[in-house]
N, C-alpha and C positions, 0 to 999 in steps of 0.2 A: 566271643566278642559281641558287642552291642553297637548296632549301628542305628541311630535314630536321627531324626532331622537336627540340623544345628539349632540350638535353642539357648535362651537366656532364662535363668531361674531366679525368681525374686521370692526370697523367704526371709526369715528373721536375720540372717547374717548380711542380707542386702538391704535391710532397712523396712522390709515389710513387716506389719505388726504382729503377724502370726503365721503359722505353717498350715492351719486348717482353713481351707477355702471351699466354699460350696457352688457358687455359680459366679459367672461374669457376663455383664451386659454392656452393650454400647449405647449411649443416648444420641439423640439427634445432633448434638454439637460434636460428637467425636469423644467424648470423655468415657472412660471405662469405669464401670462400677462393680466392685468384687464383694460378693456377700461371703461373710466370715463368722467364726465363732466370737469374734470380739467386736462385732459391729459391721458396717459397710464401709468399704475403701473406695475413695475416687482417685483415679490416676490420670493425669493430664500429659503424660510422656516426659514430665519433669520430676514431679514429686507425688508421694502417696499421702492422702489426706483422710484420716479416719474419723468417722461419725459413728458415736455411740450414745449410751444412755446418758452420759455427762452433757451430750449436746442436743438431746431431746428425743432419742430413739425410745421406743416402748420396750425394746428387748435387744440385748447385744447379739443374740443367737439368731442371725438372719440368714435365711436359706435361698431366698430368691428376691430379685427386684423386677417388677413388671410395670410397664408404662401404659397408661390408659389414653383414651382419645383426647383428653384434655392437657396431656403432657405431664400428668402427675406420676411421679415415680413411686410405686408402692412397694413397701418392704415387708415381705411374708416371714413372719417370726415363729419361733418355737412355742412362745407362751400364748399364741393366738391373738395378741393384740397388735395390730398393724400400726404403721405410721406411713407418711409419704412425704417426700421432698418435692417442693414446687417453688420455682424462682427463688432458689437458694435458702429457703426456709423450710424447717422441719415442723410438720403438724402431727400432733399426737392426741391422746385423749384429753389432755389439760387444755389445748388451745383449739380444738376441732370437734364441733358436735357430731361431723360425719363419722369421724374416726371412732368416737365413743359409741356410735350406734352399731357400728361394724364388729367391734371387739368381741372376741369369744374367749373361751378358757382351754382351747386346745390348739394343737398345730395346725396352722394354715396349710392345707396339702395342695390346693390348686387355685389358680386364677384364670378366669375366663372372660372374654369380651366378645358378644355376639356382633353380628352385622348391623344391628340396631343401636350399638354402643351401649348395650345393657351389660354391667359388670357383675360376675359372680364370684364370691369368695367361697371356697369350699373348705370346711374344717374336718379334721380327721375323725371326729366324733359323728359325723353325719349332718351336722347343721350346714345350712348354706345362707349367706347374706347376699341379697340382690340390691344392686345400686342402679336406679334408673337414671337416664341422661340428665334429669333435673336434680340429681343427688337425693332423691327419697329413697329411703331403705326399706327393704322387705325381708323378712326372715322365713326360710322354708325348712321344716323338719323332715328328716328321712328315716324316722323310726329308730334313731341312735344306733344305725350300724356303721361299722368301720368303712369310711369312704376314702377312695384314692383319687377321684377326679370326675369330671363331667363333660359333656359336650352337647351341642344342639345340631340335629340334622333334620333338614325338611320341617322346621318349626317344631320337632319333638325334642324333649328334654331327657337326656340319658345320663345315668350315674353309674360308675364303676365302683363297686363295693366288694366287701368280703363274701357277699352272697351271690355275686354275679353282676351282669349288666341289666339294669333296671330301666325300663321305659317310664320315667317319672310322670310324663304327661298322660299316659294310659294306666298308670299304677299297676304295672305287671312286670314280671322278670322274663326278659327276653333270652338270655343265655346263662347257662350255669358255667362256672369256671372252677379251676382247681384251687380249693381253698388253701392248700399247702404253699402254693407259690406266691412269689412277691410281685405285687403290680404297681406300675407308676403310669401317669397319663402325661402326655406332652402335647403342646400345641405350637404349631407355627402360624403364619399369617393366614393360611388357608385350609390347613389339614389338622386332623387330630390323630394322635398315635397312642398306643399303650403297649407295655411289655408284659410278658408272663416270664418272669425270671430271666432267662436268656434269649427269649424269643420277641421279636418286635412285629407288632401289627399295625396296620394302618386302617382306620375307620373309613369304609367305602360306601356305607348305606345306613338305612334306619337300623337294621339289625345284621349288618355285614361288616366283616373286617377281614383283611387279607394279610397273611404272613409274608413279610418283605425282607426279613433278615434274621439270622440266628447265629450268635457268636459261639465259637467252640469252647471246649473245656468246661461246660456247664458254668460259665461265668455270669454273674448277675449284672444286667443292665441297670445303671443308675442314672444315665441321662443320655440325650442324643442332640445333635445339631444337624439340621437340614439344610445343607448349603444350596442345593437345588433339587429339582425332581429326581435326578438321576445319581446324586452324590449325598450320602448320609454318613455322618460320623457318630459312632456308638461309644459312650463312655462306659467304663467298667472299673472294678476294683483292681484289676490287673492289667491295665492298659487301655489304649485307644484303638479302635477298629474303624477302617474305612471300607464302605460298601459302595460300589459304583454299579448301577443297573441291578441292584439286589445281589450282587456277587461280592464276596469278601476279597479285597484286593491286598490289604496290608495291615499289619499290627504294629503299633508304636508304643514306646515308653511302658514296656510290660512290667517294669519294676514301680510303676507309680499308680496310685489310686486316682483316676480321672473322674472328677465329679461334674464337669461341664466344659463346653468349648464355644467359642464364638469367633467370628471373622471380623477384623476392624476395616475401617474405610480404605486403608492402604493395602489390604490383602493379606495382612498378617494374621496368624491364629493365636488365640490366648486360651490356655488350659488351666482350670482350677484343679487343685489336688486336695486329698483329704489329710495328707501328712507332709507335703513338700512345697507349700506355698502355691504360687502361680508361675506358669511356664508360658514364654513368648517364643514362638516359632515363626520367624520372618517368612520362611518358605519351606514347604515340604519337598522341595527339589534340591536342598542343600543338605547333605548328610555329614554326621559327625562320628568318627570312629574314636572313642575314648581309650581305646586298647586295653579294656578290662582292668582299668586301675580304679582305686577309690576316688581319686580326683583326676581330672583331665591331664593327660600327659603333654608336656612341651616337647614339640618336634622341632628340631634345629635344621635337618636336611631331608631331602626326599629325592631318590632316584629310581628309575624304572629300567630294568636290564632287558636283554633280548627275549627272555623267558616270560616277560610280562609280569615279573615279580617286583613288588613295590618294596624298596629298601628304606627303612627310615632311622635316622640318627636321634637319640635321645640326648638327656642332660646328665646322665648319671653312669657313665662308661657303658651305656646300654645302646643296643639297635635291635630293630625289629624287621621281620621279613613278612609281607602280606602276600599269600598265595592260596588259591584254591578256597577262597572265602574264610581263611584262618590267618591268625597272626601268631608268629613265634618270636620270642624275646630271646635275646642273647647279650651276654656281657663280656666285653673284651678284656678287662683287666680286674682282677680280684685284689685290689689294694684298697687302703684305707682312704687315700686321696681319690676324689672323683672329679671328673671333668666331662665336658660335653663332647660329642661327636660332631666334628665340624663339616666333614664331607664324606660321601660314599661314592667311590669312582670304580668304573669298569674298564680295564685294558687287557687285551689279548686273552679273553675268556677267564680272566681273574677279576675278583672283586677286592678293592681296598677300602677298608673302613679306617678313616683318618680322624685321629684324635690328638689332643696336645699331649696325652701321656704316652702315646705310641701309635704304630699303624699295624693292623692286621691284614695279612694277604690270605684270601680264601680261593682256593683253586675250584675247578668244576665239580669235584667229588665232594666238596664241603670241608677239606682239610684245611686247617688254619696254621698259619705261620707268623709269628710276631717279628716284626722289623724293629731294629734297634734304632728308632728315630721317632720323634713327635713332630706333628706338622699341623698346619692349617689346611693344606691343600697340596696334592701332588698331580703330576701330569707325566705320563710315560709316551714318548714318541721315538719310534724306531728302536734304537739302542740306548736312548738316553733317558734318564729319569730327572725331571725337575721337582725340587722340593722347596715348598714355601713354608717358612716358620718365621722365626725372629729376623732371619735373612733368607735370600734365595741362593740355592746352589744347585748345580747340575753334576750328575755322576752317571756312569755307565750301569746298565742293567745288571751287568755280571757282579758289579759291586754292591748291589742293593742289599745283599744279605751279610755283608762285611763292612758296614759303615763305621768309620772311625772319625775322631775329631780331626786329625790331620787331613783326612781325605775330604771332610766338609770344608775345612778352611782353605785348602788349596784349590777348590772348585767354586769358590764363592763367586756369585754373579752381582748381586746387589745387596748392600748392607742396610736394607729397610725391611720392616716386618711385613710379610705377604699375607694377604687375605684371600685372593683367588687367583687360579691360573686357567688360562683358556687358549686352545689351539686355534690358530689362524691359517691363512692362505700362505703358500709358498714357504713352508716349514717355519713361519714366524710364530712366536709364543707371546701372547699378551699376559702381562703380569700386573694384578692389582695390589697395592701396598697401602699402608696407612698414610703415605706421604704423596699418593698419586698413581698415575698410569705409566707403565714402562712397556717398551716392546723389545723383545729378543730376536735377533736373526741368526741363521746358521753360521755366520762368520764371527759369532761371540761378540757382536757389537749390540750396545744397549742404547736405546732412544728414550728420553724422558719427555713424555707428552705434557707434563705439567707445565713445562716452559712454554708450550705453544698455546695453551688455553687455560685460563684461571680456574675452569670448572673441572679441570683434570688434575689440578694440584691438591685435591682432597682425598680423604680416606675412601677407597674403593670398596663397595660391598659385593658386587656381583658383575660378571662379564658374559656376554652371549655373542658368539661370532655366528652370523647368519651366511652359511655358504652359498645359498641361492643368490642373495644380493650382494655377497662380499662386503657386508657391513657389520661392524662391531657396535654392539649396544653396551654402554658403561653405566652401570647403576652406582651411584655414590652415596655416602652417608649424609650428605647435607646440601648437595646441589643438583639433585635431580637425575635426569637421564642426558646423556650426551651419545650422539651417533657419529661414527668415524667410517669414512669410504675412501679408500686409496690414500690413507694417512691424512685426510683432511676432515675436520669437524664439519658436519652436515647440519645437525639440529641440537638445539639445547632445549630441553623440555623440563619445565620446573612446575611448581605450585601456581605460578601466575599463568602457566599454559593450561592448567586444568588438573594437574596431578593432586591427589588428596594429600600427599606429603612429598617433601624434598628427600626423605630418608628411603632410598629404594634398595630393598634387600634382595630381591629376586626378579629375574627376567626369564620368560619362557615363550618361545615361538609356538602358536597354535594353528596357525593357517598363513597362506601367503601374505606378507607384509602386515601380519597381525600378531601382536605380542601381548602377554599379560605382564603386568608390573605389580609385584608385590611390595608394599611399603609399610612403615610403622602405623599407618592408619587405615589399612585395608588394601583393596584390590583395584587395579585399573586396566583398562584394555587400551592399547595404542595401535593405531592404524597409520601406517606411513604409506601416503599416496604417490602415484606416479610423478606428480609434479614437484615432489620433494616436500609438500606440505604434510601436516599430520593431523590426526583427530584423536582426542583423549575422551575416554568414557569412564566416569566414576562408577564402578560396579557395586559399591557399598549398599547403596539404596535398594538395589535390585536383590543382593543376596542378604541384606540385613546383617552384615559383618563389620559395621563400623566401629572403630577403635580396636580392632583385632589386628595385632601385629603379624604380618605374613613373612616367615622366614625363608620359605623355599617354595617353588612351584615345579610340578611335572604334569605331563598330559599323554593320555593314552586312550585310544578308541573313543574320542569326543568327551571323555571324562577328565575334568581338571581336578587335580590333587593339590591342596595347600597344606603346608606345615605351619602350624599355629601354636600358640601357647595353650590352646585348649584342645588339642589333639589333631587328628587328620580330618580336614574337611574335604569333601568331594562333591561335585555336581557336574551335570550333563550341560556342556556349554551351549548346545542347541536349545535347550529350554529357557535359556536366559533372554528375557525381553525386557524392554524398557517399561518401568512402571507407569501407569496412566493416571494414578491418583495424585493429588496435590496435598501439600500440608494445609492444616486448617489454621486460621488466625481468628481469635476471639477476643473482643473487649470484655475483660471481666467486670470492671466497675469504674466508676468515676467518683472520686472523693473530693469533698470540699471541706478544708479545715479539718481533715481527718474523719468527716461524716460521709458515710457511703450514700449515694443518691441512686435510685433506681428509675426515676422519671423526672419530668419537670426540671430540666437542668438549666434552671435560671437562678443566678446568684447575685446577692448585693455586692456592691463595690468593696465593702469592708471585708468580704469574705472572698478574695480573688486569688488565693492559693489553690491550684487545681492539681491533683494528683490522678493519673490514669494508669490503670493496670490492664494489661493484655497478655495473651497467652497463645503461643503457637504449639499446635499438636502435630507431632510426627513421631510415631512409634518406631518406625524402621530406622529413623535418623536418631533415635534415643534423645529427642529433644534437643539436639544441637542444631540451632536455627540462628539465622541472622535476621534481625528486624529493621524494618524501613519505616520511618514515620514522618510526618510533618503536621503542622498546625496552621491551616489557612487562616488568615487573618493576623498572623504573627511572622510566619516564615513559610514560603511557599515552596522551598527546596527539600528534597528528601534527605533525612539524616539516618545513620545506621547506628545499631547497637545490639549487643547480645543480652541486655538486661530486659526485664518485662514489666518495668514501671518507668514512667517519666513524670517528674515534676515541674509545673509552671508556677513560678511565684510572682505575686503582684501583678497580674495581668491587667492591662488597661481595660476600660469598659469597650464593649463591642461584641459581636457575634463571631463564634468560632466554630470550625469543623475540624476534628482530629481524624486523620487517616493513618492506617498501619496495615502492612502486610509482612509476612515472613517468607524467607527463602532457605532451601535446604542445600545440602552439599552437592547435589546434582544441578543446582540453579534453577530447581522448580519453585515457582512462586505461588503463594496461596492467593485467594481472592482478597481484595482490599476491603477492610472493615472501617466504618466511619462512626463518628458520634458527634453531635453538635450540642453547643452550649452557649449560653450568654451571660456576660458579666453586665449587669445594670449600671448605668452612670450613677455617680454620687449625686446627692440632692442638688449640690451647687451646679451640677451640669444639666439638670433637668429644665424643661421649658418654663414651667411655672415659676421656678426660682429665678431663672434669668430674666423673666418678664418682670418679676417683682423688683429685682435688683436694678433694672433699667428704669423702672418707674421711680424708685427711690433716688437712685443718682440722678435721674432727670429732674426730680423736684428740687433736689439740693443744688444742682447746677443752675436751674432757673432761678432759685432764691439768691444764690450767690451773685449771679450775674446782674439781677435786678438791683441787688444791694449796690454792687459796684458801680453800676450804670448811674444810679441816683447820685452817688458821691463824686464820680469823676466825669459827669455828663459834660461840664463846661470845658474841663481839661481836654477831654477827647475831642470836642468840637474845635478847640484851638489846634491841636495836634493834626486834626484831619484837614483843617485849612492849610496848615503849613506843609503837609505832605502832599496835598493837592497843588500847591504853589510849586514846590520842587518837581512834582510830576510833569506839570505844564511846562515848567522851564526845560526839563530834559526832553520833553516831546518836541518842544519848539526848536531846540538845537539840533535835534535829529532831522526835523523837517527842513531846517535851514541847511544842513550838510546835504540833504538829498536834492534840495533845490539848486544849490551851488553846483553839484555834480551835473544836473540836468542842464544847468545854464552853460557849463563848460562844454557839454556835449553838443549843445545847441551852437555854440560859437563855431563847431567844426563844420556844421552842415551848410550855412548859407552860400558860402563861396563855392562849394561843390555843386549846389543846387543851381546857383546862378549859371555855372559853366555848363551844366547839363542841359538847362533849358536853352542856352545859347547853341549847343550842339543840335538839339532837336529842331530849333529854329532854321539853323544851317541846312538841315537835310531837306526840310520843307522848301526852302528857297531855291534849293538845287533841283527840286522835283523828285527826290530820292525817298518816295513814300515807303518802300520795303525796309531800308535801313532805319528810317525814322520810326516806323511801327516796332522793329526789333528793339531799338534802343528805348523806346517808351516802355516796352514790356519789361525789360531787364531793369529799368529805371524804377517802375512802379513796384516791381518785386522787392527791390532793395528798400524802397520807402515803406512798403508794407512790413517788412522784416524790422525795420527801425521802430515803427510804431507798436509792433507786437512785443518787442523784447525791450521793455522799458526798465527792467529790473537792473540793479547795480551788477549782478553777476549772471551770465548766461552759459550754456554749455559750449565748450570749445568748438564742437562740430558747427553750431550756429555762427560763431565768430568767424570760423574759416570760410563758411558758406557765403556770408556777407561780404567778407574781405575779397573773395574771388569775383563775386558780382561787381563789386566796386572797382577792382583792377580792370576787368574786362570792359566796363563802361569808360574808364579813363583811357583805356588802350584805343577805344575807337576814336577818342578825341585826338590822341597823339598817335597818329598812324605811322607805323614803320619806325617808331622811335625806340621801342624796347619790346624785349620778350620777359616772361616771368616764370618762376618755378616756386611751387608750394611744397615745402618738405615737412612731413609730420613723423615724429619718432613712432616706430611700430609698437614700443611698449606703452604707448599713450592710449587710454580708451577715451576717445574724444567725446563720447556721450556721457561719460561719468565725471569729466574734469571741467570745472567751471573757470571763467575768466571775465574780467570787467568788459562790459559792452564797447565794441569799437575801439579797443585799447590801442590797436595798431594802425587804424585807419589814418590818423593824422601823420604818423611816421611815414606810412606808405605814400600818402599824398605829396609829403614834403619831398620824398626821394624821387617821385616821377617828375613833379613840376620843376624842382630846383636843381635836381641832380641828372636826370636822364634827358628831359625835354631840351635843355639848351646843348646837349651833345650833338656833335655834328653827324656822327655815325650811330647805328643801332645800339642800344645798351641792353643790360640784363638786370632784372630785379629778382632777388631771392628771398623768400620769406620762410623762416624756420621756427618750428615748435619742437623743442627737445626737453627731455626729463633728465635733470642732474640732481641726483639723490631725491631730496623731498622738494625740489624746486622746479618750476617751469620756466624755461628759458626761451623767450620769444625775441627773434632777431630779423632785422630788415637790412638787407645789404644790396647796394647798387654799385654800379662800376661808371657812375656819371662824372661830372666835372669836379666834384669835390666841394667842401663847405667854403674854402677860401674864395674860389672863383664865383661861387653862387652868391656870397655876400657882396661882391663888387657888382653883380648884376642887379641885386635887390636895391641897392642905393639909388639907382635910377628909376625905381618904380614906386608908385604909391602904396601898393599892397606889400605888408610885410608878414611873412609866415610867423604863425604863433603856436605851431604844432608842438614843439618840444615843451614850451611853457605850460601849454594846456595839459599835455600828458603828465608832466611832473606834479602839477597841482592836483590832478586826478589821483596819483599815486599816493600823494601825501594824505589826501582826505581818506583814501581807502586803507591806509596803514592801520587805523584803530579797528577795522573790521576784520582784514583779511591777514594781517601781519606785515612785516617789514619787506619793502620792495626797493629794487634799485634800477637805475637806468644809466647806461654808459654809451658813449659815442667814440667810435674809432675811425680815424682818417686813414684810408687805405692808400698805399703808395706802391708804385712800380718804378724801381730805379730812381728813387727820390722824387718822382713826378706822380702828383695826386691822381689816383684812379679810382676814386669813388668813396663812399661812407658806409660804415656799418653801425647800426643802432641796436644795443642789446638790452632788453627789458627783462629782468628776473623777478618773479613773484612767487609767492609760496603755492605748492601744489594743493589746490582745493577740490575736494570731492563734493559733488552735487548732494550726496546722501549724508 
């Protein structure tokens, strides 16, 4: 049995260009570069891109890629002619004088960069090319001896060759070494290492080195990766070795020749092999039992019994038992027809291997007995056996070995295809079918839960009854997870809630209120909280098992076992922690009219079609990312896409900023990347052109106007005079109307003023100075308001105030003759409604003098302002002697009231400005006896604003 970490192999069958890979390196942007025998391959978590001699490399056989302090990626080749990649361009002997000076004729065996940024290229034949920080090249000869590497310690230059370790600075041999052994030199950021066949040494001084590791079985070390000071990975032709604190901990991939290893920014490991392409290990905490088959075994079900034996159901009438570190394979039927094992169940110390072709019963001694029945699942409770297949039936355990068709048909419970059976509380049995969820109780009654909730009327994939919480978890083929407690649906958990798929194949409890959910798209954890809320965690990115269909789950001693199409996966749940890394998002290029631009993103208006390529990098999510982007200057809202390119056609002139970030399946977001560019305005929108056009147009207009003026000057003068005459006439008519208005208003005032002066005179003649002063104060306020409000229209509030002052002055003159009441509609805003000045004063005066004053007893005056639709209704009502009696009195007097005539004339003059107005007079009667008069004036509702 081989148990290695869960891994993904990329070779020729998976689209990788070769099976022979030498080394892998991650650059500062997160891209992986794989050195191979056909060139160097760049991987961005989406696609493999091959760079070879057709694209400018000096040799296809690339052993290593090294990055210098300037960001140049140097390719160390077999033929000794290097090349480098810098800013997406390949430099070789044809286009770089620097490369031409470095090129040799033998294998480049080592690359070293010291603390002063001096770079050393070491060739196998002993020659060394030194590049100074200013790119000047110097050649060093080492007497043509086979050289494997070099280092600098305390400013002294050391070379490891077939003759030993040579202090080149002092030109002497410091150490003799075994000429038979194979040596290689390795450098990390701070230290230098070398190996002698299977022994690994660390350089610790000028002539000092320490043995830190030795791999067993005399296997040759061919590379190493120093993860940290205490953790070193050693690569060999027969597997990968892990040393922690200089102690060998474990060996992996013993059937592979591992040529190098590196760790990516997400914590995943990449292994190159000499014959099997490249291997990606998301985590060394997740293991994969491939069950000793040539290809990974598909496992349909997994169950652990009381003996801690792990039973696995296969796809070809086969099942497996894992115990004591080994796996035993068994076949239940030797027939030409093969089918999968659906379930393995344990009841009463017996094991039941359930398949569509039949069921095998295995007792505690390993004796097998074939039952004459095929099934998807079975459940034994007390003396009853429940069998689920194309329909569900119940028989007694004593009849289990003598099943007949008559027995089955006579004990049929549900005529639906069963998928899973589950024991519940109170002897209830839960039954999952292709048509939904059913419940069976001991009284042989069946309840269909698909009628209670639409999410339970679909095909059921798995059931789990939590006896601690008395809760049933239902996994469906298309509608996620549903929880049921006391026969009531509690939660509905779907992809919208955070599940990575709505197809839920397996459910397993691993702790209190904590469950694992296996789906068609990987693994989730579900935590149901005490307040009946829940929390979903997508474990794919943690485990690196995205797109792996989980068929079944079991749990033992903190180890989770997953049945998958790629064998048996297992991991210690305690070691699973949330990943701290973010996916990376990079803007690859910006194209204008299909021309790539690397800088100076300023474009002419005629070239305003912009294409932007971006790329998200996430190896653990295998490139499955969602992108969010926006273009400030065009649209400031984020848009989503799964594509890595966006086109903007015919952008208007302006400055733009493009922003993009990506998000993985765990909702982890990358940093936002931005790029700015500018579309220049067309020449007709530029300042110089606009000014020129203004000058030209101005000159043409000036010339035309001058020409027209000369021809039409006389005609213009005549028309001007006629227009002026008409304008003067209109102005004169307007002034006449305003003067007539004022004249009419003035006609209202003399009589009142005369009476007011007589009243004041009467007070003084009686010596009543206090009342005289009070009267004068009110009278002067009224006169001031009359002088201040000379406009045709004033606010209703001002009109009411003047009217009230006038009534109070008049009331002084006619003592004990009347009381008054002013009523204003609450819906009227008196400060925003306008009314002709002193419109009601003549009517009020008329009502007091001719209606109330002659009355023998005390009368009442009521003034109302009401809103009727879009009209303002003003009414003056008195309970005086009436119009008929008043006319009889006026015949004997010289003064005749003109109040109504004046008011009517004012309204007629105002009609042209404010709209149609009306005035109505109503003679009031009580029992056919005149009891007063009511005058109603209706004008349009006019807003001041």
